[in-house]
C-alpha positions in Angstrom: 64.5 -429.7 -19.1 61.7 -432.3 -19.7 58.2 -431.9 -19.2 58.1 -435.2 -17.1 60.9 -433.3 -14.7 59.0 -430.0 -14.6 55.8 -432.1 -13.2 57.9 -434.1 -10.8 59.5 -430.4 -9.6 56.3 -428.7 -9.1 54.9 -431.6 -7.4 57.7 -431.6 -4.9 56.5 -428.0 -4.3 53.3 -428.4 -3.5 53.8 -430.7 -0.9 56.8 -428.8 0.9 54.6 -426.0 1.2 51.8 -428.4 2.2 53.7 -429.9 4.8 55.4 -426.5 5.8 51.5 -425.3 6.6 50.8 -428.5 8.3 53.4 -427.9 10.6 53.0 -424.2 10.9 49.3 -425.4 12.3 49.7 -428.0 14.2 53.5 -428.2 15.4 53.0 -425.4 18.1 52.7 -424.9 21.8 50.3 -421.6 21.5 47.5 -420.7 24.0 44.2 -420.5 22.9 42.2 -420.2 25.9 38.0 -420.2 25.9 36.3 -416.7 25.2 35.2 -415.3 28.3 32.0 -415.4 29.7 29.8 -413.0 31.9 27.7 -415.1 33.7 28.7 -418.7 33.4 32.9 -417.8 32.9 33.7 -421.1 34.5 31.0 -423.2 33.6 32.4 -425.1 30.5 35.6 -425.5 32.2 33.5 -427.4 35.1 32.0 -429.4 32.7 35.0 -430.7 30.7 36.8 -431.3 34.2 33.9 -433.4 35.0 34.1 -435.1 32.0 37.6 -435.7 32.1 36.9 -437.5 35.8 34.6 -439.6 34.0 36.9 -440.6 31.1 39.6 -441.1 33.8 37.5 -443.8 35.7 36.0 -445.6 32.7 38.7 -445.5 30.7 40.7 -447.4 33.1 38.2 -449.6 34.2 37.7 -450.5 30.4 41.4 -451.1 29.6 42.3 -452.9 33.1 39.0 -455.3 33.0 38.8 -456.0 29.3 41.8 -454.7 27.4 44.4 -457.1 29.0 46.4 -453.7 30.2 47.7 -454.0 33.9 46.4 -451.4 36.2 49.1 -448.9 36.2 49.3 -448.9 32.5 45.5 -448.7 32.3 46.0 -446.0 34.6 48.7 -443.8 32.6 46.5 -444.3 29.3 43.4 -443.2 31.0 45.4 -440.0 32.5 46.8 -439.4 29.3 42.8 -439.1 27.6 41.6 -436.9 30.7 44.6 -435.1 30.8 44.2 -433.9 26.9 40.8 -432.9 27.6 41.8 -430.4 30.2 44.9 -429.2 28.4 42.6 -428.3 25.5 40.9 -425.7 27.6 43.6 -423.7 27.5 46.4 -425.0 24.8 44.0 -427.2 22.3 46.7 -428.2 19.4 49.1 -429.5 22.1 46.2 -431.4 23.5 45.0 -432.9 20.7 48.7 -434.1 19.8 48.5 -435.7 23.0 45.1 -437.2 23.1 45.8 -438.5 19.5 49.1 -440.2 20.3 48.0 -441.7 23.6 45.2 -443.1 21.8 47.6 -444.9 18.8 49.9 -446.1 21.8 47.0 -447.7 23.5 45.8 -449.1 20.5 49.1 -450.8 19.8 49.3 -451.7 23.4 45.9 -453.3 23.3 46.5 -455.2 19.9 49.7 -456.9 21.8 47.1 -458.6 24.0 44.5 -459.5 21.7 44.1 -463.3 21.5 41.5 -465.4 18.8 38.2 -466.0 20.7 38.9 -463.8 23.4 37.0 -460.6 24.3 35.7 -458.6 21.4 37.5 -455.4 22.9 36.7 -452.2 21.0 39.3 -451.3 18.9 41.2 -449.3 17.7 39.5 -446.2 19.8 38.1 -447.2 23.3 34.5 -445.5 23.8 36.2 -443.4 26.9 38.8 -442.4 24.5 36.3 -441.7 21.5 34.4 -439.1 24.0 37.9 -437.4 25.4 38.8 -437.3 21.8 35.2 -435.7 20.4 36.0 -432.9 23.5 39.7 -432.5 22.2 38.5 -432.1 18.7 35.1 -429.5 19.8 37.6 -427.3 21.7 40.5 -427.2 19.0 37.4 -426.4 16.6 36.0 -423.0 18.9 39.6 -421.7 18.7 41.6 -422.1 15.8 41.1 -421.4 12.0 38.9 -424.0 10.2 42.0 -425.5 8.4 43.7 -425.9 11.3 40.6 -427.7 12.4 40.6 -429.8 8.9 43.7 -430.8 9.2 43.8 -431.9 12.9 40.4 -434.1 11.9 42.4 -435.3 8.2 45.3 -436.7 10.3 43.3 -438.4 13.3 41.4 -440.3 10.4 44.5 -441.0 8.7 45.7 -442.5 11.8 42.3 -444.9 12.0 42.9 -446.0 8.7 46.4 -446.7 9.3 45.3 -448.9 12.6 42.1 -450.5 11.6 42.6 -450.7 8.1 46.3 -451.4 7.5 47.6 -452.7 10.8 44.8 -454.9 11.9 44.3 -457.1 14.6 42.1 -460.3 15.8 38.7 -460.7 17.3 38.0 -457.2 18.0 34.9 -454.8 17.8 35.8 -451.9 15.2 35.2 -448.5 16.2 37.4 -446.7 13.5 34.4 -445.8 11.0 31.8 -444.3 13.9 34.5 -442.7 15.6 35.7 -441.2 12.2 32.1 -439.9 11.7 31.7 -438.2 14.8 34.9 -436.5 14.8 33.5 -435.0 11.5 30.5 -434.0 13.0 32.1 -432.2 16.1 34.6 -430.2 14.0 31.7 -429.0 11.7 30.2 -428.0 14.8 32.6 -426.2 16.3 34.0 -424.9 13.2 30.2 -423.4 12.6 29.7 -422.1 16.3 33.2 -420.3 15.9 32.1 -418.7 12.7 29.1 -417.4 14.3 31.1 -415.9 17.2 33.5 -414.3 14.9 30.1 -412.5 13.1 28.6 -411.4 15.4 31.8 -410.0 17.1 32.3 -408.2 13.8 28.9 -406.8 13.4 29.4 -405.4 16.8 32.8 -404.0 16.0 31.3 -402.4 12.6 28.2 -400.7 14.8 30.7 -399.0 16.9 32.3 -397.8 14.1 29.1 -396.9 12.2 28.1 -395.2 15.5 31.5 -393.3 16.1 31.7 -392.2 12.1 28.1 -390.9 12.4 29.1 -388.9 15.4 32.3 -387.8 13.3 30.2 -386.5 10.8 28.1 -384.7 12.7 30.7 -382.8 14.5 32.4 -381.9 11.7 29.5 -380.8 9.9 28.5 -378.4 13.1 32.1 -377.3 12.9 31.5 -376.6 8.8 28.4 -374.6 10.0 30.0 -372.7 12.8 32.9 -371.7 10.4 30.2 -370.3 7.7 28.9 -368.1 10.5 31.8 -366.8 11.5 33.5 -366.4 8.2 30.1 -364.4 7.8 30.8 -362.1 10.6 34.2 -361.3 9.5 33.3 -360.7 6.0 31.0 -358.0 7.3 33.6 -356.3 9.2 36.3 -356.8 6.3 33.7 -355.3 3.9 33.3 -352.1 6.5 37.1 -351.9 6.6 37.3 -351.7 2.9 34.6 -348.8 2.5 36.0 -346.5 5.6 39.2 -347.0 3.6 37.9 -345.9 0.2 35.8 -343.0 2.0 38.2 -341.5 4.7 40.2 -339.4 1.7 37.2 -337.6 1.2 36.6 -336.8 4.7 39.5 -334.4 4.9 40.4 -331.5 3.4 43.7 -331.7 1.1 44.7 -335.3 2.5 48.7 -336.1 2.1 49.9 -338.2 -0.7 51.2 -340.8 1.9 48.0 -341.0 3.6 46.1 -341.5 0.2 48.4 -344.2 -0.4 48.2 -346.0 3.4 44.4 -346.0 3.3 44.9 -347.4 -0.5 46.9 -350.0 1.0 44.3 -350.9 3.9 41.5 -350.8 1.2 43.3 -353.3 -0.8 44.6 -355.6 1.9 40.6 -355.6 3.2 39.3 -356.5 -0.2 42.0 -359.6 -1.0 41.0 -360.7 2.6 37.7 -360.5 1.9 37.7 -362.3 -1.7 39.7 -365.2 0.0 36.9 -365.5 3.0 34.2 -365.9 0.4 35.9 -368.2 -1.9 36.3 -370.3 1.6 32.7 -369.6 2.5 31.7 -370.6 -1.0 33.6 -373.9 -0.5 31.4 -374.6 3.0 28.6 -373.8 1.3 28.6 -375.8 -1.6 28.2 -378.9 0.5 24.9 -378.2 1.5 23.2 -375.9 -0.8 19.9 -374.8 -0.7 17.9 -371.5 0.1 17.3 -372.2 3.8 19.1 -374.6 6.2 17.4 -377.8 7.9 14.1 -377.6 9.1 13.3 -374.4 7.1 14.8 -372.2 10.1 15.6 -368.2 8.3 18.6 -368.1 10.6 20.3 -371.0 9.0 19.6 -369.6 5.5 23.1 -369.5 3.9 23.4 -365.8 3.0 20.6 -364.5 5.6 22.0 -362.6 8.5 23.5 -364.2 11.6 21.2 -363.7 14.9 22.5 -362.1 17.9 21.1 -362.0 21.2 19.2 -358.8 20.3 16.9 -361.4 18.9 16.6 -363.6 22.3 13.0 -361.7 22.5 12.0 -363.1 19.3 13.3 -366.3 19.9 11.9 -366.7 23.2 8.2 -365.6 21.9 8.8 -368.2 19.2 9.2 -371.0 21.9 6.3 -370.0 24.0 4.1 -370.4 20.7 5.3 -374.0 20.4 3.9 -374.4 24.0 6.7 -374.2 26.3 6.8 -371.3 29.1 9.8 -369.4 29.0 11.2 -367.1 31.6 14.3 -364.3 31.0 16.8 -363.8 33.7 19.3 -360.7 32.5 22.2 -359.7 35.1 24.7 -357.3 34.9 25.5 -354.3 32.5 24.2 -355.3 29.0 26.6 -354.4 26.4 27.6 -355.0 22.5 29.7 -358.4 22.3 31.8 -359.5 19.9 29.9 -360.8 17.0 31.5 -364.6 17.3 30.2 -364.7 21.2 26.6 -363.0 20.4 26.3 -365.7 17.6 26.9 -368.8 20.0 25.1 -367.6 22.8 21.9 -367.5 20.6 22.7 -370.8 19.2 22.9 -372.3 22.3 20.0 -370.8 23.9 18.5 -372.1 21.0 19.6 -375.5 20.9 19.1 -376.1 24.9 15.3 -374.5 24.4 14.9 -377.1 21.5 15.9 -379.9 23.6 13.7 -378.7 26.3 10.8 -378.8 23.8 11.9 -382.6 22.7 12.7 -384.5 25.5 11.0 -382.9 28.5 7.3 -382.2 28.1 5.4 -380.2 30.5 8.2 -379.0 31.9 9.2 -374.9 32.2 12.6 -373.5 31.0 14.5 -370.5 32.1 17.0 -368.2 30.4 19.4 -366.7 32.3 22.2 -364.4 30.7 24.9 -362.8 33.3 27.1 -360.1 31.5 30.5 -360.4 33.6 33.5 -357.9 33.3 35.3 -360.0 30.6 33.0 -362.6 30.1 29.1 -363.7 29.2 27.8 -366.7 31.3 24.6 -368.5 29.3 22.4 -370.8 31.4 19.2 -372.4 30.2 17.5 -374.6 32.7 14.5 -376.8 33.1 12.2 -378.3 35.5 11.4 -381.7 35.6 9.0 -382.7 33.1 5.4 -383.9 33.8 5.0 -386.3 30.6 6.8 -389.1 28.8 8.9 -387.5 26.0 8.1 -389.4 22.4 11.0 -391.6 20.8 13.4 -389.4 19.3 15.6 -390.1 16.6 18.2 -387.9 17.8 22.0 -389.3 19.4 23.2 -386.3 21.4 24.9 -384.5 18.7 23.0 -380.8 19.7 25.3 -381.2 23.0 28.1 -381.7 20.8 27.6 -379.0 18.6 27.0 -376.4 21.8 30.1 -377.4 23.5 32.4 -377.3 20.3 30.9 -373.5 19.9 32.0 -372.5 23.2 35.4 -374.5 22.9 36.3 -372.5 19.8 35.9 -369.3 21.7 38.1 -370.3 24.3 35.3 -371.0 26.7 33.2 -374.0 28.1 29.9 -375.8 28.1 28.6 -378.1 31.2 25.5 -379.9 30.5 23.9 -382.4 33.0 20.9 -383.6 35.3 20.2 -380.8 38.1 19.3 -381.5 41.8 15.4 -381.3 41.4 14.8 -383.9 38.3 15.1 -381.3 35.6 18.1 -380.7 33.5 20.6 -377.9 33.2 23.2 -375.9 30.4 25.9 -373.7 31.6 27.8 -372.0 29.0 30.9 -369.5 29.7 32.2 -367.7 26.8 35.1 -365.4 27.4 34.9 -361.6 25.5 38.8 -362.2 24.1 38.6 -365.4 23.4 40.6 -367.0 26.5 38.7 -368.7 29.8 
C-alpha cells in the first residue's frame, strides 16, 4: 500500500469518527431539564415563556409586514421559533434542531420574495429569530457538555455561511456576522456557568466525603482504642490462669501424673493465647506510639492499668477541681462487674463529664449508677448552662465512642437534651453481653 493510500485511509477514519461523535451528540431526543431551584424553581421557565411569546408576536409581524410572507406562513415560522425556546427547557438538543431548521427554511422563503430596490429585510436571520436562537443556545450550553455546545455553534455558523456567503440574496441587510458573534458569546457564557455549577457540586460532594471519612476514621480509632483496653483486660486474666496452672501442682500432695499433664496443658494454652493477644495488641498500639495517650491522660497510657469504677471518686474530684459541680448517686447492691463493663462505664462517665465542661459552662452535673440484677445503668445529666460555650473544634465523635462502647458489650446508649434545657446521657451495660 502506498503512502498516499495510507494517508487517505487515515483521513477517512478520522472523518468517520468525527461524524459518529457528531451523530451521538446532536442526533438525540434525550431530556435535559433545568436544574431545580429551591426559591425560584419556575422563574426561568416563566422568563423563557414570556420571551417566547414576544418572539412569536414580533417575528410573525416582521415576516408578514416586511418579509413578503403570508400571515399564515409567518405565524408558522414564528411559532416554530417560539416553540423551540420552550422545548429547550426540557430537551435542548431537539430544540436546537427545531430552531435551526425553522430559521433556515424561513430564510429561504424570505429570499424567494426578495426584489431589487425593495425593502432591505434582515437576512438570513430575523431579529426575533436571533433572539430565539440565543435563548436556545444558552439553554443548550447550560445542560450539555462543552463539546456538544461547540458542535451546535459550529453547525449554526456553517448554516449562516452557506446562506449568506454561498447562496446569498438581493437587497437585504446582512445579519449573519453579528448573529454568529452573539451566538459564540452566549455559548461561552452558558458553558462557563455550567462549569461553575459542576465545580460547586463537586466541591460539596468532596466536602461531604471528607466529613464522612473523618467520622469513619474517628470511629475506627475509637474501636482500636477500645480493642486495646479490652485486650489488656483479657491478657491480665490469661496471665493469672497461666500462673495458677503452674502453681497448682505444688499446692497438692502427690498430684497424679494425669493432673500434672492437664495443668501443664492449661498453662501451655494460656501462654500461647497470651502471646497471640500481645502480638495483636502490639499491632494496635504501633499506630499511635508514645508514652501517653491524647492530652497527657495517664489513664490512656498504652501500658498503664485500665481504670475501673473504683476510681470513679478520683475522676469526680478531678472534675470538681476543674470547676464543675458534680454529685454522685449509687443505687443497688454494689458488686464487682466484668472488667469490660467497669472500663466502659468509667470511660462513658469520663467522656460525658468532659462534654459538660466543654459545652455547658455554669451547669451542674449528676452521675448516677444503678446496679441492676444483670446490668449496670449509667446516667450522667447536667442542668441548663448559664453561659455561652466557646467555639469547639470537635465534631461529636465523643458520642460515637460512647455508643460504640455500649454496643460492643451488647448494651445501648441514648443521649439528648432533657426537659429542663440540660443534657442527658444514659447507658445500659449488661453483665453477660446481652441486652
